[in-house]
C-alpha positions in Angstrom: 32.4 -55.7 22.3 34.7 -55.7 25.3 37.7 -57.7 24.4 37.7 -56.4 20.8 39.8 -53.5 19.4 39.0 -50.5 17.3 41.0 -49.9 14.1 40.3 -46.3 13.1 42.4 -46.5 9.8 45.0 -44.1 11.3 47.8 -46.5 10.7 48.4 -47.1 14.4 47.7 -50.4 16.2 44.0 -51.1 17.0 43.1 -49.8 20.5 41.4 -52.2 22.9 37.8 -51.7 23.8 37.4 -51.8 27.6 33.8 -50.9 28.0 30.7 -48.9 27.0 29.1 -45.8 28.3 26.0 -46.2 30.6 23.6 -45.2 27.8 25.3 -47.9 25.6 25.7 -45.3 22.8 29.6 -45.1 22.8 32.6 -47.4 23.2 35.3 -46.7 25.8 38.8 -47.4 24.6 41.8 -48.4 26.6 43.2 -44.9 25.9 40.2 -43.4 27.6 38.7 -42.1 24.4 35.0 -42.5 23.9 33.8 -43.3 20.4 30.0 -43.1 19.5 28.6 -46.2 18.0 27.1 -44.1 15.2 30.6 -43.1 14.2 32.2 -46.5 13.9 31.5 -46.7 10.2 34.8 -45.0 9.6 36.8 -47.8 11.3 36.6 -51.4 11.9 36.1 -53.7 15.0 38.8 -56.3 15.3 37.7 -59.4 17.1 40.3 -61.9 18.2 37.7 -64.1 19.8 36.0 -67.1 18.2 33.7 -66.3 15.3 30.2 -65.2 16.2 30.9 -63.5 19.5 31.3 -60.1 17.9 28.0 -60.5 16.1 26.3 -61.3 19.4 28.0 -58.4 21.1 26.8 -55.9 18.4 23.3 -57.3 18.7 23.4 -56.9 22.5 24.5 -53.2 22.1 21.4 -52.3 20.1 18.5 -50.8 21.9 15.1 -52.7 22.0 13.7 -50.2 19.6 16.6 -50.7 17.2 16.2 -54.5 17.3 12.4 -54.2 16.8 12.9 -52.0 13.7 15.5 -54.4 12.3 13.1 -57.3 12.8 10.2 -55.4 11.2 12.4 -54.5 8.2 13.5 -58.1 7.7 9.9 -59.3 8.0 8.7 -56.8 5.4 11.5 -57.7 3.1 10.5 -61.4 3.2 7.0 -60.2 2.0 8.6 -58.3 -0.9 7.9 -54.9 0.7 10.6 -52.2 0.8 10.5 -50.8 4.3 12.4 -47.7 3.2 9.4 -46.7 1.1 7.1 -46.6 4.2 6.9 -43.2 5.9 7.4 -44.3 9.5 7.8 -47.0 12.1 4.0 -46.8 12.7 3.4 -47.5 9.1 5.8 -50.5 9.1 4.0 -51.8 12.2 0.5 -51.3 10.6 1.5 -53.3 7.5 3.0 -56.1 9.6 0.0 -56.4 11.9 -2.3 -57.0 8.9 0.1 -59.5 7.3 0.4 -61.4 10.6 -3.4 -61.6 11.0 -3.8 -62.9 7.5 -1.0 -65.5 8.0 -2.6 -66.6 11.2 -6.0 -67.0 9.6 -7.4 -64.3 12.0 -9.9 -61.7 10.7 -8.5 -58.2 11.3 -10.7 -55.3 12.6 -11.4 -52.2 10.6 -8.8 -50.0 12.3 -6.1 -52.5 11.4 -6.8 -52.7 7.6 -7.5 -48.9 7.5 -4.0 -48.3 9.0 -2.4 -50.7 6.5 -4.2 -48.9 3.6 -3.0 -45.5 4.8 0.6 -46.8 5.1 0.7 -48.4 1.7 -1.2 -45.7 -0.2 0.7 -42.7 1.1 3.0 -41.2 -1.5 1.7 -43.2 -4.4 4.7 -45.6 -4.6 4.1 -48.2 -7.3 5.8 -51.0 -5.3 3.7 -50.4 -2.2 0.6 -50.2 -4.4 1.4 -53.6 -5.8 1.8 -55.0 -2.3 -1.5 -53.3 -1.3 -3.3 -55.0 -4.2 -2.0 -58.4 -3.1 -2.7 -57.9 0.6 -6.2 -56.4 0.1 -7.1 -59.0 -2.5 -6.2 -61.7 0.1 -8.2 -59.8 2.7 -11.3 -59.6 0.5 -11.1 -63.3 -0.4 -10.9 -64.1 3.3 -14.0 -62.1 4.1 -15.8 -63.4 1.0 -15.2 -67.0 2.2 -16.6 -66.1 5.6 -19.8 -64.7 4.1 -19.3 -61.1 2.9 -16.8 -58.4 2.0 -17.1 -55.2 4.0 -18.2 -52.3 1.9 -15.0 -50.3 2.1 -12.7 -53.2 1.0 -14.1 -53.0 -2.5 -12.9 -49.5 -3.1 -9.6 -50.0 -1.2 -8.8 -53.1 -3.3 -9.8 -51.3 -6.5 -7.7 -48.3 -5.6 -4.5 -50.4 -5.2 -5.2 -52.2 -8.5 -5.6 -48.9 -10.3 -2.4 -47.6 -8.7 -0.7 -50.7 -9.9 -2.0 -50.0 -13.5 -4.0 -53.2 -13.4 -6.9 -51.3 -14.8 -9.1 -54.1 -16.1 -8.9 -55.8 -12.7 -9.7 -52.6 -10.9 -12.8 -52.2 -13.1 -13.8 -55.8 -12.5 -13.6 -55.3 -8.7 -15.5 -52.1 -9.0 -18.4 -53.9 -10.8 -19.7 -54.4 -7.3 -20.9 -50.8 -7.4 -23.8 -51.7 -9.6 -24.7 -55.0 -7.9 -26.7 -53.3 -5.2 -24.7 -54.8 -2.2 -22.8 -51.7 -1.1 -25.0 -49.7 1.2 -22.6 -47.4 3.0 -22.7 -44.0 1.1 -19.0 -43.2 1.6 -17.9 -46.5 0.3 -20.2 -46.1 -2.7 -18.7 -42.7 -3.5 -15.1 -43.8 -3.2 -15.7 -47.0 -5.3 -17.6 -44.9 -7.9 -14.8 -42.3 -8.3 -12.1 -45.1 -8.4 -14.1 -46.8 -11.1 -14.5 -43.6 -13.0 -10.7 -43.1 -12.9 -9.9 -46.6 -13.9 -12.3 -46.5 -16.9 -10.9 -43.1 -18.0 -7.3 -44.4 -17.6 -8.2 -47.4 -19.8 -9.9 -45.1 -22.3 -6.7 -43.2 -22.7 -5.0 -46.4 -23.6 -7.6 -48.0 -25.9 -9.8 -45.1 -27.2 -12.9 -47.3 -26.6 -15.8 -44.8 -26.2 -18.0 -47.3 -24.3 -15.6 -46.8 -21.4 -16.6 -43.1 -21.2 -20.2 -44.1 -21.0 -19.5 -46.5 -18.2 -17.5 -43.8 -16.4 -20.5 -41.5 -16.7 -22.7 -44.2 -15.2 -20.3 -44.6 -12.2 -20.1 -40.8 -11.9 -23.8 -40.5 -11.5 -23.5 -42.7 -8.4 -20.7 -40.6 -7.0 -22.6 -37.4 -7.7 -25.7 -38.7 -6.0 -23.7 -39.2 -2.8 -21.4 -36.2 -2.9 -22.5 -33.5 -5.5 -20.2 -31.0 -3.9 -17.3 -33.3 -3.3 -14.0 -32.0 -4.9 -12.9 -35.5 -6.0 -16.3 -36.0 -7.8 -16.0 -32.6 -9.5 -12.5 -33.3 -10.6 -13.5 -36.7 -12.1 -16.3 -35.0 -14.0 -14.0 -32.3 -15.3 -11.7 -35.0 -16.6 -14.6 -36.9 -18.2 -15.8 -33.8 -19.9 -12.3 -33.1 -21.3 -12.0 -36.6 -22.6 -15.4 -36.4 -24.3 -14.4 -33.2 -26.0 -11.1 -34.8 -27.2 -12.9 -37.9 -28.4 -15.4 -35.7 -30.4 -12.6 -33.9 -32.1 -10.9 -37.1 -33.2 -14.0 -38.5 -34.9 
């Protein structure tokens, strides 16, 4: 930004910028004053040079981490994901890694899709859940075309669909619970409880009693895996309450 001037809205003439501090965090003015870059919002940089040079100077003043964050935010924005809703830089990176693998046609490893799931599911944000439903549906389709969907992807995809209030789709995905193909106990339990929740959510919308019977069937799978699991117990408490309510309404 050397060669520009800082107009601090004081009414005086803009003061020439003659340099930057060694840590590149503050401007040095011709007057000797040092102005932190973070505080420039209250004034304006005046650039007498040809258009574009100031923009390049501002970019050059950013640290590598600041430039990386900006690039990540732009990339997420292009995917329709609000970077501000993600909890941390690690979460932004985790989502982008999975998106880049999918775009490149490369199969990610478990740690990568697990990190992306954690990033998009944290906080229960509806927009992130919708993004998760899209990403994990694409991921499941990629694995299905290659010969088989990993056990945990069924429940992760169903979870995002339920959180997006796409209940019938979540239930359809969770039909895999009763197909006999999911062997890993933890994946069976998570899919069963997600299916229970989706069926009960839909019951509260439609009042269809067959949904409670299906929820009970899924609950039996979850209970067989984790009879003392708090999530399983909570799902059954809700199911019992819905049964009582339904009986009173007959």
